[in-house]
Backbone as CSV, one residue per row, in Angstrom:
resi,resn,N_x,N_y,N_z,CA_x,CA_y,CA_z,C_x,C_y,C_z
1,UNK,89.846,86.594,104.894,88.811,86.116,105.330,87.368,86.701,104.921
2,UNK,86.509,86.377,105.201,85.056,86.724,104.814,84.110,86.042,105.628
3,UNK,82.828,86.684,105.784,81.957,86.016,106.397,80.891,85.406,105.593
4,UNK,80.168,84.616,106.056,78.974,84.077,105.460,79.338,83.312,104.230
5,UNK,78.144,83.048,103.523,78.381,82.254,102.158,79.000,82.813,101.209
6,UNK,79.013,84.185,101.026,79.557,84.921,100.151,80.828,84.868,100.292
7,UNK,81.655,85.150,101.643,82.667,85.322,102.132,83.509,84.071,101.709
8,UNK,82.593,82.580,102.072,83.396,81.624,101.726,83.490,81.307,100.540
9,UNK,82.720,81.717,99.588,82.871,81.672,98.117,84.120,82.310,97.650
10,UNK,84.255,83.644,98.163,85.241,84.387,97.607,86.563,83.937,98.133
11,UNK,86.701,83.503,99.264,87.898,82.793,99.791,88.347,81.539,98.929
12,UNK,87.594,80.648,98.711,87.462,79.446,97.575,88.003,79.918,96.311
13,UNK,87.611,81.136,95.710,88.023,81.601,94.432,89.103,82.156,94.435
14,UNK,89.562,82.612,95.739,90.944,83.668,95.950,90.809,84.894,95.322
15,UNK,89.421,85.336,95.576,89.261,86.701,95.122,89.983,87.590,95.516
16,UNK,90.349,88.690,94.530,91.514,89.549,94.659,91.097,90.894,94.063
17,UNK,91.394,91.971,94.507,90.921,93.299,93.974,92.488,94.050,93.637
18,UNK,92.675,94.459,92.450,93.747,95.006,92.080,94.035,96.241,92.663
19,UNK,95.157,96.545,93.252,95.433,97.787,93.760,94.752,99.102,92.893
20,UNK,94.184,99.818,93.584,93.777,101.185,93.010,92.271,101.112,92.449
21,UNK,91.628,99.647,92.260,90.509,99.566,91.516,89.593,99.427,92.751
22,UNK,88.430,100.026,92.805,86.967,100.078,93.287,87.843,100.581,94.768
23,UNK,86.726,100.387,95.782,87.087,101.104,97.047,88.001,100.399,97.660
24,UNK,88.008,98.971,97.728,89.072,98.321,98.494,90.526,98.690,97.690
25,UNK,90.680,98.651,96.373,92.013,98.603,95.857,92.171,100.370,96.208
26,UNK,91.456,101.247,96.219,91.964,102.627,96.537,92.276,102.633,97.930
27,UNK,91.536,101.976,98.968,92.119,102.030,100.350,93.445,101.568,100.382
28,UNK,93.548,100.296,99.589,95.254,99.669,99.573,96.345,100.568,99.110
29,UNK,95.614,101.205,97.879,96.861,102.052,97.262,97.295,103.315,97.890
30,UNK,96.156,103.796,98.509,96.232,105.139,99.195,96.497,105.254,100.499
31,UNK,96.595,103.777,101.280,96.688,103.701,102.450,95.474,104.982,103.315
32,UNK,94.511,104.745,103.023,93.397,105.734,103.693,91.904,104.897,103.748
33,UNK,91.268,105.312,104.531,89.880,104.671,104.907,88.976,105.149,103.866
34,UNK,88.104,104.278,103.142,87.188,104.943,101.962,85.830,104.715,102.582
35,UNK,85.082,105.579,102.706,83.485,105.521,103.067,82.872,105.888,101.959
36,UNK,81.821,105.178,101.454,80.666,105.135,100.681,79.373,105.014,100.900
37,UNK,78.633,106.164,101.443,77.459,105.934,102.219,76.193,105.347,101.126
38,UNK,76.554,105.820,99.841,75.557,104.937,98.718,76.505,104.702,97.740
39,UNK,76.812,103.719,97.622,77.619,103.262,96.457,76.789,103.210,95.054
40,UNK,75.708,103.477,94.701,75.289,103.740,93.545,75.394,104.977,93.082
41,UNK,75.947,105.861,94.032,76.464,107.174,93.759,77.827,107.508,93.234
42,UNK,78.763,106.203,93.653,80.216,106.247,93.426,80.616,105.619,92.108
43,UNK,81.172,106.519,91.480,81.523,105.587,89.980,82.519,104.557,90.005
44,UNK,83.319,104.676,91.177,84.615,103.764,91.595,84.135,102.524,92.385
45,UNK,83.062,102.483,92.604,82.755,101.008,93.292,82.307,100.065,92.077
46,UNK,82.919,98.908,92.942,82.825,97.716,91.804,81.814,96.506,92.367
47,UNK,80.716,96.527,91.764,79.608,95.791,92.388,80.274,94.305,92.306
48,UNK,79.960,93.334,93.276,80.063,91.994,93.418,78.830,91.121,93.021
49,UNK,79.018,90.372,92.244,77.520,89.530,92.224,77.292,88.685,93.450
50,UNK,78.035,88.338,94.404,77.827,87.565,95.642,77.413,88.420,96.550
51,UNK,77.554,89.765,96.498,76.949,90.802,97.471,75.879,91.748,96.637
52,UNK,74.949,91.385,96.226,73.919,92.076,95.214,73.256,93.326,96.126
53,UNK,73.154,93.008,97.543,72.365,93.841,98.303,73.227,95.013,99.150
54,UNK,74.487,95.204,98.454,75.335,96.040,98.981,75.165,97.527,98.498
55,UNK,74.606,98.246,99.752,74.280,99.896,99.422,75.124,100.774,99.958
56,UNK,76.094,100.590,101.085,77.143,101.153,101.345,78.226,100.212,101.832
57,UNK,79.333,100.936,101.618,80.673,100.122,102.086,81.535,100.892,102.607
58,UNK,82.543,100.292,103.553,83.558,101.178,103.984,84.939,100.069,103.538
59,UNK,85.931,100.736,103.342,87.335,99.734,103.082,88.364,100.616,104.082
60,UNK,89.031,99.683,104.807,90.171,100.276,105.712,91.205,99.549,105.511
61,UNK,92.394,100.206,105.293,93.726,99.618,105.144,94.130,98.989,106.368
62,UNK,94.795,97.979,106.250,95.481,97.176,107.605,96.912,97.472,107.387
63,UNK,97.338,98.453,107.997,98.738,98.862,107.715,99.612,98.762,108.974
64,UNK,101.007,98.703,108.533,101.940,98.959,109.550,102.818,99.826,109.150
65,UNK,102.917,101.009,109.502,103.346,102.291,108.826,102.734,102.557,107.632
66,UNK,103.754,102.706,106.556,103.318,102.882,105.111,103.082,101.356,104.467
67,UNK,103.429,100.259,105.314,103.110,99.074,104.453,101.752,98.468,104.720
68,UNK,100.717,98.530,103.417,99.680,98.033,103.631,99.673,96.426,103.564
69,UNK,98.953,95.974,104.556,99.025,94.264,104.801,97.882,93.724,104.118
70,UNK,96.790,94.719,104.026,95.577,94.054,103.393,94.425,95.114,103.674
71,UNK,93.221,94.770,103.741,91.915,95.842,103.788,90.739,94.889,104.573
72,UNK,90.347,95.890,105.430,89.242,95.464,106.218,87.851,96.164,105.423
73,UNK,86.979,95.200,104.740,86.025,95.939,104.019,84.918,95.381,104.628
74,UNK,83.784,96.465,104.844,82.540,96.183,105.249,81.434,96.678,104.426
75,UNK,80.363,95.759,104.157,79.148,96.042,103.188,77.904,96.178,104.216
76,UNK,77.274,97.179,103.654,75.794,97.303,104.565,74.695,97.235,103.332
77,UNK,73.752,96.581,104.047,72.258,96.565,102.722,71.561,97.841,102.800
78,UNK,71.925,98.787,103.637,70.991,100.291,103.644,72.124,101.236,103.387
79,UNK,71.430,102.112,102.286,72.164,103.399,101.890,72.463,104.052,103.274
80,UNK,73.208,104.805,103.515,73.579,105.531,104.850,73.629,104.642,105.880
81,UNK,73.887,103.202,105.761,73.968,102.515,106.620,75.336,102.426,107.460
82,UNK,76.240,102.890,106.979,77.561,103.060,107.803,78.231,104.481,107.540
83,UNK,78.682,104.972,108.811,78.641,106.567,109.033,80.123,106.645,109.313
84,UNK,80.480,107.862,109.357,82.109,108.080,109.752,82.502,107.560,111.092
85,UNK,81.676,107.669,111.964,81.956,106.841,113.023,82.311,105.677,112.966
86,UNK,81.505,104.898,112.118,82.008,103.306,111.825,83.368,103.516,111.307
87,UNK,83.540,104.274,110.624,85.207,104.437,110.270,86.071,104.321,111.346
88,UNK,85.960,105.002,112.136,86.572,104.997,113.402,86.957,103.993,114.029
89,UNK,85.749,103.027,114.279,85.669,101.627,114.868,86.681,100.758,113.934
90,UNK,86.456,100.912,112.736,87.098,99.887,111.761,88.641,100.239,111.831
91,UNK,88.889,101.653,111.615,90.425,101.906,111.964,91.102,101.408,112.843
92,UNK,90.236,101.310,114.256,90.581,100.833,115.353,91.352,99.355,115.341
93,UNK,90.027,98.698,114.734,90.217,97.064,114.610,91.094,96.867,113.559
94,UNK,91.421,97.795,112.468,92.169,97.374,111.464,93.745,97.537,112.241
95,UNK,93.842,98.720,113.008,95.532,98.657,113.855,95.491,97.621,114.674
96,UNK,94.373,97.100,115.090,94.572,95.828,116.152,95.076,94.844,115.347
97,UNK,94.686,94.604,114.232,94.879,93.442,113.398,96.160,93.641,112.932
98,UNK,96.627,94.646,112.374,97.961,94.883,111.932,99.127,94.606,112.859
99,UNK,98.817,95.298,114.235,99.505,94.803,115.394,99.653,93.388,115.571
100,UNK,98.719,92.737,115.538,98.694,91.258,115.650,99.289,90.364,114.546
101,UNK,99.122,91.068,113.367,99.968,90.371,112.313,101.395,90.536,112.519
102,UNK,101.708,91.742,112.703,103.191,92.209,112.971,103.709,91.094,114.159
103,UNK,103.076,91.205,115.330,103.413,90.092,116.275,103.398,88.821,115.879
104,UNK,102.696,88.153,115.171,102.711,86.969,114.861,103.687,87.075,113.787
105,UNK,104.121,87.608,113.153,105.593,87.384,112.142,106.607,87.539,112.836
106,UNK,106.969,88.609,114.023,107.947,88.695,114.876,107.952,87.289,115.477
107,UNK,106.859,86.918,115.801,106.965,85.536,116.776,107.834,84.248,115.874
108,UNK,107.090,84.375,114.849,107.508,83.201,113.683,108.916,83.355,113.315
109,UNK,109.524,84.591,113.088,111.162,84.800,112.956,111.734,84.364,114.252
110,UNK,111.410,84.806,115.374,111.953,84.402,116.719,112.326,82.917,116.714
111,UNK,110.907,82.114,116.382,110.937,80.716,116.542,111.767,80.197,115.617
112,UNK,111.722,80.907,114.304,112.440,79.875,113.457,114.185,80.372,113.698
113,UNK,114.475,81.567,114.188,115.895,81.713,114.703,116.227,80.720,115.582
114,UNK,115.412,80.705,116.451,115.570,79.670,117.737,115.651,78.287,117.237
115,UNK,115.117,77.913,116.412,115.214,76.549,115.918,116.755,76.368,115.277
116,UNK,117.019,77.161,114.307,118.020,77.228,113.593,119.389,77.207,114.587
117,UNK,119.205,78.069,115.591,120.318,78.230,116.513,120.345,76.619,117.488
118,UNK,119.167,76.316,117.663,119.209,74.620,118.031,119.896,73.776,117.428
119,UNK,119.553,73.926,116.143,120.023,72.989,115.322,121.771,73.190,115.063
120,UNK,122.084,74.167,114.847,123.590,74.408,114.746,124.179,74.071,116.211
121,UNK,123.604,74.234,117.355,124.306,73.802,118.405,124.195,72.185,118.836
122,UNK,123.284,71.784,118.186,123.062,70.304,118.490,124.233,69.722,117.538
123,UNK,124.309,70.250,116.239,125.224,69.647,115.184,126.535,69.968,115.912
124,UNK,126.866,70.948,116.473,128.011,71.310,116.954,128.570,70.634,118.129
125,UNK,127.794,70.191,118.938,127.860,69.131,120.019,128.186,67.958,119.766
126,UNK,127.484,67.455,118.539,127.545,66.159,118.106,129.128,65.990,117.629
127,UNK,129.633,67.143,116.892,130.984,67.078,116.332,132.306,67.431,117.207
128,UNK,131.717,67.924,118.268,132.772,68.310,119.532,133.074,67.035,120.048
129,UNK,131.903,66.005,120.298,132.328,64.501,120.961,132.954,63.808,119.804
130,UNK,133.083,63.925,118.894,133.892,63.139,117.723,135.240,63.177,118.256
131,UNK,135.772,62.048,118.530,137.077,61.950,118.478,138.425,61.858,117.630
132,UNK,137.978,61.457,116.479,138.789,61.570,115.348,138.458,62.295,114.121
133,UNK,139.306,62.635,113.246,138.833,63.421,112.053,138.041,62.511,111.144
134,UNK,137.835,61.423,111.005,136.791,60.498,110.343,135.665,60.714,110.925
135,UNK,135.551,60.476,112.396,134.301,60.691,113.138,133.782,62.402,113.181
136,UNK,134.539,63.456,112.890,134.300,64.611,112.809,133.541,64.802,111.587
137,UNK,134.132,64.572,110.429,133.678,64.473,109.174,132.331,63.794,108.925
138,UNK,132.190,62.620,109.487,131.177,61.602,109.487,129.895,62.258,109.993
139,UNK,130.186,62.687,111.124,129.122,63.376,111.981,128.799,64.756,111.295
140,UNK,129.536,65.767,110.783,129.004,66.897,110.083,128.334,66.311,108.968
141,UNK,128.639,65.515,108.123,128.033,64.958,106.986,126.780,64.323,107.361
142,UNK,126.715,63.508,108.357,125.298,63.007,108.605,124.354,64.207,109.146
143,UNK,125.054,64.810,109.885,123.716,65.955,110.711,123.413,66.786,109.411
144,UNK,124.373,67.331,108.601,123.988,68.388,107.722,123.055,67.771,106.677
145,UNK,123.367,66.520,106.312,122.617,65.793,105.334,121.030,65.633,105.841
146,UNK,121.078,65.010,107.419,119.498,65.154,107.848,118.861,66.442,107.758
147,UNK,119.477,67.202,108.401,118.801,68.668,108.604,118.476,69.368,107.171
148,UNK,119.085,68.997,106.192,118.933,69.716,104.804,117.981,68.701,104.109
149,UNK,117.895,67.521,104.546,117.064,66.455,103.778,117.883,66.065,102.464
150,UNK,119.253,66.362,102.385,119.976,66.117,101.389,120.001,64.415,101.015
151,UNK,120.110,63.888,99.824,120.482,62.448,99.512,122.022,62.207,99.694
152,UNK,122.685,63.039,99.266,124.398,62.934,99.391,125.083,64.337,99.858
153,UNK,125.844,63.836,100.705,126.841,65.066,101.386,128.106,64.575,101.255
154,UNK,128.966,65.330,100.763,130.385,64.839,100.975,131.202,65.986,101.660
155,UNK,132.617,65.958,102.169,133.307,66.783,102.444,134.937,66.284,102.237
156,UNK,135.829,67.414,102.074,137.035,66.696,101.753,137.976,68.116,102.477
157,UNK,139.032,67.313,102.836,140.259,68.069,103.622,141.506,68.197,102.813
158,UNK,141.910,69.313,102.721,143.450,69.255,102.292,144.506,68.445,103.010
159,UNK,145.503,67.853,102.508,146.346,67.084,103.398,147.158,67.805,104.423
160,UNK,147.539,67.457,105.390,148.394,68.244,106.442,149.670,68.186,105.994
161,UNK,150.115,67.182,105.213,151.591,67.026,105.032,151.438,67.009,103.321
162,UNK,152.501,67.474,102.599,152.340,67.290,101.012,152.320,66.157,100.644
163,UNK,152.795,64.925,101.130,152.833,63.708,101.000,151.663,62.999,101.282
164,UNK,150.834,63.544,102.316,149.517,62.867,102.408,148.563,63.170,101.343
165,UNK,147.588,61.885,101.306,146.573,62.095,100.427,145.361,62.884,101.050
166,UNK,144.562,63.605,100.175,143.392,64.191,100.577,142.555,63.280,101.424
167,UNK,141.875,63.809,102.452,141.054,63.250,103.326,139.616,63.271,102.765
168,UNK,138.946,62.360,102.323,137.505,62.954,101.623,136.498,61.653,102.378
169,UNK,135.583,62.180,102.901,134.335,61.474,103.353,133.268,61.700,102.651
170,UNK,132.561,60.766,102.204,131.233,61.386,101.455,130.255,59.944,101.974
171,UNK,128.848,60.270,101.499,128.008,59.160,101.488,126.557,59.669,101.377
172,UNK,125.643,58.846,101.473,124.287,58.943,102.015,123.870,59.773,103.172
173,UNK,123.119,60.537,103.035,122.594,61.406,104.305,121.786,60.328,105.265
174,UNK,122.312,60.403,106.376,121.702,59.770,107.414,122.279,58.349,107.602
175,UNK,123.014,57.794,106.720,123.516,56.479,106.435,124.657,56.374,107.516
176,UNK,125.315,55.269,107.857,126.546,55.295,108.311,127.835,55.336,107.151
177,UNK,128.408,56.463,107.487,129.286,56.749,106.329,130.712,56.095,106.888
178,UNK,131.558,55.701,105.962,132.557,55.123,106.209,133.693,55.734,105.319
179,UNK,134.814,55.768,105.305,135.800,56.285,104.735,136.252,55.793,103.332
């Protein structure tokens, strides 16, 4: 994200900075905060035409352990407008963002796992209610087809006796399937 018109424009353009390039890239590649109190004195600083008034800048990694998830970047219009104590504030905020990201991802994984388990249980219950081999196969085919959005699903069983024909059921997913 970003603030103001410049931030919105950078988001719309999908603005990215290569790891290792500029202050943001250095913060990301080295997983360290980077404070430049006067950007005109730092040869690594990359000017952004959308932010022409930048005079000082802090880039702080948003990291979970060694894994950098992003960078919190702040520009100031005054040289020496950002100080070391500002780095501490941004580090605290970046750590909170990292924890929030980790929590959100864990929640999403848990939700996804719960949805998967619910689907498997629902299909299993429907299969358990089937009274015949054909009903078991038709239920499994129909439910798998719907769950996967498949246009066609089939299943085959080996014959129980040597003389018996293989038992095959197939059809369009979601349709009434017949043997």
